[in-house]
VMD Tcl script that builds the backbone (N, CA, C; Angstrom):
set m [mol new atoms 372]
animate dup $m
set s [atomselect $m all]
$s set {name element resname resid chain x y z} {
  {N N MET 1 A 30.220 5.304 -11.146}
  {CA C MET 1 A 29.372 6.213 -10.403}
  {C C MET 1 A 29.626 5.978 -8.917}
  {N N LYS 2 A 29.908 7.045 -8.238}
  {CA C LYS 2 A 30.228 6.953 -6.823}
  {C C LYS 2 A 28.974 6.780 -5.969}
  {N N ASN 3 A 29.142 6.036 -4.917}
  {CA C ASN 3 A 28.132 5.926 -3.860}
  {C C ASN 3 A 26.764 5.452 -4.325}
  {N N ILE 4 A 26.692 4.649 -5.352}
  {CA C ILE 4 A 25.430 4.056 -5.784}
  {C C ILE 4 A 25.486 2.581 -5.430}
  {N N ASN 5 A 24.558 2.158 -4.586}
  {CA C ASN 5 A 24.492 0.762 -4.162}
  {C C ASN 5 A 23.207 0.140 -4.680}
  {N N ILE 6 A 23.351 -0.954 -5.374}
  {CA C ILE 6 A 22.202 -1.659 -5.935}
  {C C ILE 6 A 22.012 -2.961 -5.181}
  {N N SER 7 A 20.779 -3.200 -4.780}
  {CA C SER 7 A 20.461 -4.445 -4.090}
  {C C SER 7 A 19.545 -5.285 -4.965}
  {N N ASN 8 A 19.987 -6.488 -5.276}
  {CA C ASN 8 A 19.146 -7.400 -6.047}
  {C C ASN 8 A 18.045 -8.007 -5.186}
  {N N ASN 9 A 18.132 -7.811 -3.870}
  {CA C ASN 9 A 17.124 -8.337 -2.948}
  {C C ASN 9 A 16.022 -7.322 -2.650}
  {N N SER 10 A 16.161 -6.108 -3.181}
  {CA C SER 10 A 15.191 -5.050 -2.915}
  {C C SER 10 A 13.895 -5.285 -3.688}
  {N N ASP 11 A 12.794 -4.799 -3.125}
  {CA C ASP 11 A 11.509 -4.830 -3.818}
  {C C ASP 11 A 11.470 -3.790 -4.937}
  {N N LYS 12 A 12.325 -2.774 -4.834}
  {CA C LYS 12 A 12.338 -1.701 -5.827}
  {C C LYS 12 A 13.118 -2.123 -7.065}
  {N N PRO 13 A 12.620 -1.737 -8.243}
  {CA C PRO 13 A 13.379 -2.007 -9.468}
  {C C PRO 13 A 14.728 -1.277 -9.426}
  {N N ILE 14 A 15.688 -1.780 -10.162}
  {CA C ILE 14 A 17.043 -1.208 -10.144}
  {C C ILE 14 A 17.033 0.255 -10.577}
  {N N TYR 15 A 16.273 0.590 -11.624}
  {CA C TYR 15 A 16.249 1.988 -12.079}
  {C C TYR 15 A 15.755 2.907 -10.970}
  {N N GLN 16 A 14.800 2.426 -10.158}
  {CA C GLN 16 A 14.261 3.229 -9.061}
  {C C GLN 16 A 15.295 3.394 -7.946}
  {N N GLN 17 A 16.050 2.350 -7.688}
  {CA C GLN 17 A 17.115 2.431 -6.680}
  {C C GLN 17 A 18.156 3.477 -7.085}
  {N N ILE 18 A 18.544 3.444 -8.356}
  {CA C ILE 18 A 19.542 4.404 -8.846}
  {C C ILE 18 A 18.963 5.813 -8.816}
  {N N TYR 19 A 17.720 5.958 -9.288}
  {CA C TYR 19 A 17.042 7.261 -9.277}
  {C C TYR 19 A 16.990 7.826 -7.864}
  {N N ASP 20 A 16.566 7.004 -6.901}
  {CA C ASP 20 A 16.444 7.467 -5.520}
  {C C ASP 20 A 17.780 7.972 -4.983}
  {N N GLN 21 A 18.840 7.244 -5.278}
  {CA C GLN 21 A 20.149 7.617 -4.745}
  {C C GLN 21 A 20.709 8.867 -5.419}
  {N N ILE 22 A 20.549 8.980 -6.732}
  {CA C ILE 22 A 21.046 10.175 -7.422}
  {C C ILE 22 A 20.226 11.397 -7.033}
  {N N SER 23 A 18.905 11.261 -6.989}
  {CA C SER 23 A 18.070 12.410 -6.617}
  {C C SER 23 A 18.371 12.856 -5.184}
  {N N THR 24 A 18.642 11.911 -4.295}
  {CA C THR 24 A 19.008 12.270 -2.923}
  {C C THR 24 A 20.342 13.010 -2.900}
  {N N GLN 25 A 21.304 12.565 -3.695}
  {CA C GLN 25 A 22.592 13.265 -3.767}
  {C C GLN 25 A 22.418 14.696 -4.282}
  {N N ILE 26 A 21.478 14.882 -5.207}
  {CA C ILE 26 A 21.213 16.225 -5.731}
  {C C ILE 26 A 20.533 17.071 -4.664}
  {N N ILE 27 A 19.540 16.506 -3.979}
  {CA C ILE 27 A 18.835 17.236 -2.926}
  {C C ILE 27 A 19.794 17.679 -1.826}
  {N N LEU 28 A 20.720 16.799 -1.477}
  {CA C LEU 28 A 21.684 17.107 -0.413}
  {C C LEU 28 A 22.883 17.907 -0.926}
  {N N ARG 29 A 22.835 18.268 -2.212}
  {CA C ARG 29 A 23.881 19.052 -2.871}
  {C C ARG 29 A 25.243 18.352 -2.872}
  {N N LYS 30 A 25.208 17.020 -2.824}
  {CA C LYS 30 A 26.447 16.263 -3.006}
  {C C LYS 30 A 26.800 16.243 -4.489}
  {N N LEU 31 A 25.777 16.357 -5.318}
  {CA C LEU 31 A 25.959 16.579 -6.754}
  {C C LEU 31 A 25.492 17.996 -7.022}
  {N N LYS 32 A 26.391 18.839 -7.429}
  {CA C LYS 32 A 26.105 20.259 -7.606}
  {C C LYS 32 A 25.582 20.557 -9.015}
  {N N GLY 33 A 24.919 21.699 -9.133}
  {CA C GLY 33 A 24.393 22.136 -10.418}
  {C C GLY 33 A 25.458 22.161 -11.497}
  {N N ASP 34 A 25.079 21.759 -12.685}
  {CA C ASP 34 A 25.917 21.726 -13.890}
  {C C ASP 34 A 27.008 20.644 -13.858}
  {N N THR 35 A 26.984 19.765 -12.850}
  {CA C THR 35 A 27.896 18.618 -12.843}
  {C C THR 35 A 27.449 17.655 -13.929}
  {N N GLN 36 A 28.377 17.224 -14.745}
  {CA C GLN 36 A 28.034 16.285 -15.815}
  {C C GLN 36 A 27.951 14.869 -15.255}
  {N N LEU 37 A 26.879 14.174 -15.605}
  {CA C LEU 37 A 26.728 12.772 -15.247}
  {C C LEU 37 A 27.458 11.930 -16.286}
  {N N PRO 38 A 27.839 10.716 -15.918}
  {CA C PRO 38 A 28.469 9.847 -16.918}
  {C C PRO 38 A 27.494 9.561 -18.059}
  {N N SER 39 A 28.030 9.202 -19.201}
  {CA C SER 39 A 27.157 8.812 -20.308}
  {C C SER 39 A 26.353 7.589 -19.886}
  {N N ILE 40 A 25.263 7.350 -20.581}
  {CA C ILE 40 A 24.419 6.193 -20.276}
  {C C ILE 40 A 25.231 4.915 -20.366}
  {N N ARG 41 A 26.026 4.790 -21.387}
  {CA C ARG 41 A 26.851 3.584 -21.586}
  {C C ARG 41 A 27.868 3.419 -20.450}
  {N N THR 42 A 28.535 4.505 -20.074}
  {CA C THR 42 A 29.542 4.451 -18.999}
  {C C THR 42 A 28.894 4.099 -17.665}
  {N N ALA 43 A 27.764 4.744 -17.357}
  {CA C ALA 43 A 27.070 4.464 -16.098}
  {C C ALA 43 A 26.619 3.006 -16.040}
  {N N ALA 44 A 26.102 2.511 -17.156}
  {CA C ALA 44 A 25.657 1.112 -17.215}
  {C C ALA 44 A 26.823 0.163 -16.964}
  {N N LYS 45 A 27.949 0.473 -17.562}
  {CA C LYS 45 A 29.129 -0.375 -17.390}
  {C C LYS 45 A 29.623 -0.330 -15.940}
  {N N GLU 46 A 29.726 0.870 -15.363}
  {CA C GLU 46 A 30.210 1.026 -13.991}
  {C C GLU 46 A 29.302 0.344 -12.974}
  {N N LEU 47 A 27.986 0.439 -13.202}
  {CA C LEU 47 A 27.027 -0.132 -12.253}
  {C C LEU 47 A 26.664 -1.584 -12.585}
  {N N ARG 48 A 27.144 -2.050 -13.733}
  {CA C ARG 48 A 26.876 -3.416 -14.184}
  {C C ARG 48 A 25.377 -3.672 -14.339}
  {N N VAL 49 A 24.740 -2.729 -15.033}
  {CA C VAL 49 A 23.317 -2.851 -15.347}
  {C C VAL 49 A 23.142 -2.582 -16.841}
  {N N SER 50 A 21.945 -2.787 -17.331}
  {CA C SER 50 A 21.713 -2.583 -18.759}
  {C C SER 50 A 21.636 -1.096 -19.099}
  {N N ILE 51 A 21.934 -0.813 -20.354}
  {CA C ILE 51 A 21.818 0.550 -20.862}
  {C C ILE 51 A 20.373 1.027 -20.741}
  {N N ILE 52 A 19.426 0.138 -20.953}
  {CA C ILE 52 A 17.996 0.478 -20.855}
  {C C ILE 52 A 17.656 0.953 -19.441}
  {N N THR 53 A 18.244 0.313 -18.435}
  {CA C THR 53 A 17.997 0.699 -17.039}
  {C C THR 53 A 18.480 2.124 -16.788}
  {N N ILE 54 A 19.680 2.443 -17.251}
  {CA C ILE 54 A 20.222 3.792 -17.047}
  {C C ILE 54 A 19.436 4.812 -17.858}
  {N N LYS 55 A 19.064 4.449 -19.076}
  {CA C LYS 55 A 18.269 5.365 -19.909}
  {C C LYS 55 A 16.963 5.711 -19.192}
  {N N LYS 56 A 16.322 4.703 -18.616}
  {CA C LYS 56 A 15.069 4.923 -17.887}
  {C C LYS 56 A 15.308 5.815 -16.662}
  {N N THR 57 A 16.415 5.590 -15.969}
  {CA C THR 57 A 16.760 6.403 -14.797}
  {C C THR 57 A 16.975 7.853 -15.191}
  {N N TRP 58 A 17.772 8.080 -16.238}
  {CA C TRP 58 A 18.057 9.446 -16.692}
  {C C TRP 58 A 16.761 10.150 -17.120}
  {N N GLU 59 A 15.882 9.420 -17.815}
  {CA C GLU 59 A 14.606 10.006 -18.241}
  {C C GLU 59 A 13.770 10.425 -17.032}
  {N N LEU 60 A 13.734 9.581 -16.019}
  {CA C LEU 60 A 12.974 9.888 -14.803}
  {C C LEU 60 A 13.573 11.089 -14.067}
  {N N LEU 61 A 14.898 11.145 -14.003}
  {CA C LEU 61 A 15.561 12.298 -13.373}
  {C C LEU 61 A 15.244 13.586 -14.130}
  {N N GLU 62 A 15.215 13.493 -15.461}
  {CA C GLU 62 A 14.913 14.690 -16.254}
  {C C GLU 62 A 13.441 15.093 -16.109}
  {N N GLN 63 A 12.542 14.121 -16.113}
  {CA C GLN 63 A 11.110 14.417 -15.945}
  {C C GLN 63 A 10.831 15.116 -14.619}
  {N N ASN 64 A 11.625 14.801 -13.601}
  {CA C ASN 64 A 11.426 15.368 -12.269}
  {C C ASN 64 A 12.345 16.560 -11.994}
  {N N ASN 65 A 12.915 17.110 -13.062}
  {CA C ASN 65 A 13.706 18.342 -13.010}
  {C C ASN 65 A 14.984 18.262 -12.181}
  {N N TYR 66 A 15.565 17.083 -12.077}
  {CA C TYR 66 A 16.845 16.949 -11.397}
  {C C TYR 66 A 18.015 17.153 -12.360}
  {N N ILE 67 A 17.810 16.780 -13.626}
  {CA C ILE 67 A 18.883 16.902 -14.618}
  {C C ILE 67 A 18.332 17.490 -15.909}
  {N N TYR 68 A 19.234 17.891 -16.769}
  {CA C TYR 68 A 18.868 18.319 -18.127}
  {C C TYR 68 A 19.884 17.711 -19.084}
  {N N THR 69 A 19.492 17.576 -20.331}
  {CA C THR 69 A 20.401 17.025 -21.332}
  {C C THR 69 A 20.723 18.061 -22.392}
  {N N VAL 70 A 21.949 17.991 -22.850}
  {CA C VAL 70 A 22.404 18.833 -23.952}
  {C C VAL 70 A 22.764 17.867 -25.080}
  {N N PRO 71 A 22.033 17.949 -26.196}
  {CA C PRO 71 A 22.312 17.026 -27.293}
  {C C PRO 71 A 23.793 17.049 -27.692}
  {N N GLY 72 A 24.361 15.859 -27.791}
  {CA C GLY 72 A 25.753 15.726 -28.181}
  {C C GLY 72 A 26.754 15.932 -27.058}
  {N N LYS 73 A 26.274 16.387 -25.902}
  {CA C LYS 73 A 27.186 16.649 -24.774}
  {C C LYS 73 A 26.890 15.761 -23.573}
  {N N GLY 74 A 25.620 15.434 -23.325}
  {CA C GLY 74 A 25.295 14.560 -22.207}
  {C C GLY 74 A 24.301 15.143 -21.232}
  {N N ALA 75 A 24.244 14.507 -20.056}
  {CA C ALA 75 A 23.295 14.896 -19.006}
  {C C ALA 75 A 24.031 15.642 -17.895}
  {N N PHE 76 A 23.365 16.674 -17.371}
  {CA C PHE 76 A 23.948 17.522 -16.344}
  {C C PHE 76 A 22.955 17.729 -15.214}
  {N N VAL 77 A 23.490 17.916 -14.002}
  {CA C VAL 77 A 22.638 18.210 -12.851}
  {C C VAL 77 A 22.092 19.623 -13.017}
  {N N LYS 78 A 20.798 19.749 -12.816}
  {CA C LYS 78 A 20.145 21.047 -12.935}
  {C C LYS 78 A 20.472 21.889 -11.697}
  {N N THR 79 A 20.692 23.174 -11.895}
  {CA C THR 79 A 20.881 24.083 -10.769}
  {C C THR 79 A 19.493 24.468 -10.275}
  {N N ASN 80 A 19.163 24.003 -9.080}
  {CA C ASN 80 A 17.819 24.224 -8.548}
  {C C ASN 80 A 17.846 25.154 -7.344}
  {N N SER 81 A 16.725 25.824 -7.130}
  {CA C SER 81 A 16.617 26.746 -6.004}
  {C C SER 81 A 16.508 25.968 -4.690}
  {N N ASP 82 A 16.795 26.662 -3.602}
  {CA C ASP 82 A 16.663 26.048 -2.279}
  {C C ASP 82 A 15.239 25.573 -2.031}
  {N N SER 83 A 14.254 26.370 -2.471}
  {CA C SER 83 A 12.855 25.989 -2.229}
  {C C SER 83 A 12.477 24.735 -3.019}
  {N N PHE 84 A 12.990 24.600 -4.238}
  {CA C PHE 84 A 12.737 23.401 -5.034}
  {C C PHE 84 A 13.307 22.185 -4.324}
  {N N LEU 85 A 14.561 22.294 -3.865}
  {CA C LEU 85 A 15.206 21.167 -3.199}
  {C C LEU 85 A 14.519 20.829 -1.887}
  {N N LEU 86 A 14.052 21.838 -1.161}
  {CA C LEU 86 A 13.308 21.580 0.078}
  {C C LEU 86 A 11.996 20.861 -0.231}
  {N N ASP 87 A 11.304 21.294 -1.281}
  {CA C ASP 87 A 10.063 20.615 -1.687}
  {C C ASP 87 A 10.321 19.154 -2.029}
  {N N LYS 88 A 11.385 18.897 -2.773}
  {CA C LYS 88 A 11.725 17.520 -3.158}
  {C C LYS 88 A 12.091 16.693 -1.925}
  {N N LYS 89 A 12.817 17.289 -0.999}
  {CA C LYS 89 A 13.192 16.595 0.234}
  {C C LYS 89 A 11.932 16.222 1.020}
  {N N MET 90 A 11.012 17.158 1.123}
  {CA C MET 90 A 9.777 16.903 1.861}
  {C C MET 90 A 8.927 15.838 1.163}
  {N N GLN 91 A 8.926 15.832 -0.166}
  {CA C GLN 91 A 8.212 14.797 -0.924}
  {C C GLN 91 A 8.759 13.416 -0.603}
  {N N LYS 92 A 10.081 13.301 -0.566}
  {CA C LYS 92 A 10.711 12.011 -0.258}
  {C C LYS 92 A 10.323 11.543 1.144}
  {N N VAL 93 A 10.370 12.446 2.104}
  {CA C VAL 93 A 10.015 12.089 3.483}
  {C C VAL 93 A 8.543 11.706 3.559}
  {N N GLU 94 A 7.693 12.456 2.870}
  {CA C GLU 94 A 6.265 12.150 2.866}
  {C C GLU 94 A 6.003 10.758 2.285}
  {N N ASN 95 A 6.698 10.421 1.203}
  {CA C ASN 95 A 6.528 9.094 0.600}
  {C C ASN 95 A 6.952 7.993 1.565}
  {N N LEU 96 A 8.076 8.192 2.225}
  {CA C LEU 96 A 8.552 7.199 3.196}
  {C C LEU 96 A 7.571 7.055 4.363}
  {N N LEU 97 A 7.093 8.183 4.853}
  {CA C LEU 97 A 6.147 8.139 5.971}
  {C C LEU 97 A 4.837 7.464 5.570}
  {N N SER 98 A 4.405 7.688 4.350}
  {CA C SER 98 A 3.180 7.032 3.870}
  {C C SER 98 A 3.345 5.517 3.883}
  {N N GLU 99 A 4.523 5.047 3.459}
  {CA C GLU 99 A 4.788 3.605 3.484}
  {C C GLU 99 A 4.776 3.073 4.912}
  {N N VAL 100 A 5.406 3.809 5.823}
  {CA C VAL 100 A 5.455 3.394 7.229}
  {C C VAL 100 A 4.052 3.373 7.828}
  {N N ILE 101 A 3.269 4.397 7.557}
  {CA C ILE 101 A 1.913 4.472 8.099}
  {C C ILE 101 A 1.052 3.326 7.571}
  {N N ASP 102 A 1.170 3.037 6.280}
  {CA C ASP 102 A 0.427 1.904 5.713}
  {C C ASP 102 A 0.805 0.609 6.409}
  {N N ARG 103 A 2.093 0.412 6.630}
  {CA C ARG 103 A 2.570 -0.800 7.296}
  {C C ARG 103 A 2.072 -0.862 8.740}
  {N N CYS 104 A 2.067 0.284 9.414}
  {CA C CYS 104 A 1.564 0.332 10.791}
  {C C CYS 104 A 0.084 -0.040 10.845}
  {N N LYS 105 A -0.688 0.491 9.913}
  {CA C LYS 105 A -2.121 0.178 9.868}
  {C C LYS 105 A -2.346 -1.307 9.659}
  {N N ARG 106 A -1.551 -1.914 8.776}
  {CA C ARG 106 A -1.699 -3.346 8.502}
  {C C ARG 106 A -1.319 -4.212 9.702}
  {N N THR 107 A -0.400 -3.709 10.529}
  {CA C THR 107 A 0.051 -4.501 11.675}
  {C C THR 107 A -0.615 -4.101 12.980}
  {N N GLY 108 A -1.543 -3.162 12.919}
  {CA C GLY 108 A -2.313 -2.799 14.097}
  {C C GLY 108 A -1.642 -1.822 15.048}
  {N N ILE 109 A -0.649 -1.090 14.568}
  {CA C ILE 109 A 0.010 -0.080 15.405}
  {C C ILE 109 A -0.781 1.214 15.292}
  {N N SER 110 A -1.160 1.765 16.445}
  {CA C SER 110 A -1.973 2.985 16.456}
  {C C SER 110 A -1.116 4.209 16.150}
  {N N SER 111 A -1.790 5.310 15.831}
  {CA C SER 111 A -1.066 6.551 15.542}
  {C C SER 111 A -0.330 7.038 16.788}
  {N N GLU 112 A -0.928 6.840 17.956}
  {CA C GLU 112 A -0.266 7.240 19.209}
  {C C GLU 112 A 1.011 6.437 19.432}
  {N N GLU 113 A 0.942 5.123 19.186}
  {CA C GLU 113 A 2.131 4.276 19.346}
  {C C GLU 113 A 3.221 4.699 18.354}
  {N N LEU 114 A 2.814 5.019 17.140}
  {CA C LEU 114 A 3.769 5.458 16.134}
  {C C LEU 114 A 4.397 6.789 16.528}
  {N N LYS 115 A 3.579 7.725 16.997}
  {CA C LYS 115 A 4.103 9.022 17.426}
  {C C LYS 115 A 5.099 8.856 18.567}
  {N N ASP 116 A 4.776 7.987 19.520}
  {CA C ASP 116 A 5.704 7.735 20.637}
  {C C ASP 116 A 7.032 7.182 20.119}
  {N N LEU 117 A 6.930 6.251 19.175}
  {CA C LEU 117 A 8.132 5.648 18.601}
  {C C LEU 117 A 8.963 6.688 17.855}
  {N N VAL 118 A 8.292 7.546 17.087}
  {CA C VAL 118 A 8.996 8.601 16.354}
  {C C VAL 118 A 9.704 9.526 17.332}
  {N N ASP 119 A 9.028 9.902 18.425}
  {CA C ASP 119 A 9.638 10.779 19.420}
  {C C ASP 119 A 10.895 10.153 20.012}
  {N N VAL 120 A 10.817 8.865 20.334}
  {CA C VAL 120 A 11.968 8.149 20.908}
  {C C VAL 120 A 13.118 8.098 19.904}
  {N N LEU 121 A 12.791 7.710 18.674}
  {CA C LEU 121 A 13.833 7.579 17.645}
  {C C LEU 121 A 14.435 8.936 17.256}
  {N N PHE 122 A 13.614 9.959 17.253}
  {CA C PHE 122 A 14.092 11.281 16.857}
  {C C PHE 122 A 15.070 11.835 17.870}
  {N N GLU 123 A 14.891 11.474 19.141}
  {CA C GLU 123 A 15.795 11.949 20.204}
  {C C GLU 123 A 17.165 11.294 20.126}
  {N N ASP 124 A 17.224 10.076 19.555}
  {CA C ASP 124 A 18.513 9.348 19.490}
  {C C ASP 124 A 19.469 9.940 18.515}
}
mol reanalyze $m
mol bondsrecalc $m
mol representation Tube
mol addrep $m
């Protein structure tokens, strides 16, 4: 599997890391509709993870409408509308921002300080 990086030092479980990266590739249309994904066994071997991990990842991708399965043929990237992909992109950003905001609250950074920081970083 191309461009999938797994970190054993991450707080996120491996299946979540793989899910995040594949779903992002689909959102950015790096993986196009009807592209066949590797079999669970092949993906597990390539990524050096358990078959159970890949099975869980594929199930999560299917539950969230990123892929579909054809019995006897495998898993394929779902062809999604622009609005669906935009919604998914915004969901990902919202989740990341929620984590950042929670961390800011715990460390005493005000919303004004965060907004200033976002403005500075966004300009770069």
